[in-house]
N, C-alpha and C positions, 0 to 999 in steps of 0.2 A: 513476547519479547519486550523487555523493559527499554526505557529511553536510553539508559547508559549503554546497553548492549547494541542498540541501533546506532548510537554515535560511534562506538568502537568499530562496527562494521563499515560505517561510512568512512571513517578515517583510514581503515585498511584499504578500502576501495580506492580512495583518493591517492593513497601511497602507490598502489599498483598502477593506477592511471598515470601518475607522474613518471613512473619507471617504464611506461609503455607496455605493461604486462596485462592491461585490461582495456577493453574498448569503452568509449564514453557512452553513458546512458543518455539517450536522446529524449528530449521533452515529448516528442510525438509518441515514443514507445510508452512512456509513463502515462500519458493521456489515454492511450489505448487501453492500458491495464485498468485505469480508473473507470473508463466507460464500461468495461466488462464487469467490474465489481459493482457498479451502480445498477447495471441490468440484473445481475445476480441478486442484489439486495431487493429490488422491486419484485422479482420472481418469488423469492422466499417470503417476502411480506404478504404477497397475494395468496400464496399457498397456506401461510399461517392463518389468514383470515378464514379460509375455507375449511380448515382442518377441525375435526371434532374430537379426535382422540387426544387425551392429555399427554400421553407418552410421545406422540408424534409432535405435538406442539412444543414440548420440552426440547426435542432434538432440533426443531426449526429455530427456536430461540437461541440455542447454542450456535447454530450455523450463522444466524444473523449477527451474533456477537463477533464471530470470527471475521465475517465480511466487513463489519464496521471497523474493526481493529485494522484490517488490511487497508481499508480506505484511508484511515487516519495516518497510517505509515506512508502510504503513497503521497498524500498531501505534504507530510513532513519532509519526505525525501525530495519532493519537487521544490519545496521552499529552500532546503539546504543546498540543492544543486544550483538553484538560481542565485543564491547568496554567493556560492563558490565561484560561479562564472562571472558574476558582477564584480567580485573581488579581483579576479584575474584580468578583467578588462581595464581596470584602473591603472 
């Protein structure tokens, strides 16, 4: 998912949140997801080091790429939500 699509999704979420149609994403929930993704990243990296077959290595590299992208999105969302809440506090 590109950055523009992520921004659109965040805007839609914030609109639903303002209308009371969505529950607020809690920083603890986001942190929990990040911890799970980091654990998955470590597990896949260890498995990649042990793997001998080229085809399996290729699949693991793809999975690592997806996990890294999800981690990046989680960090981005965390930053955006903290910006939004700091803006609301002013």
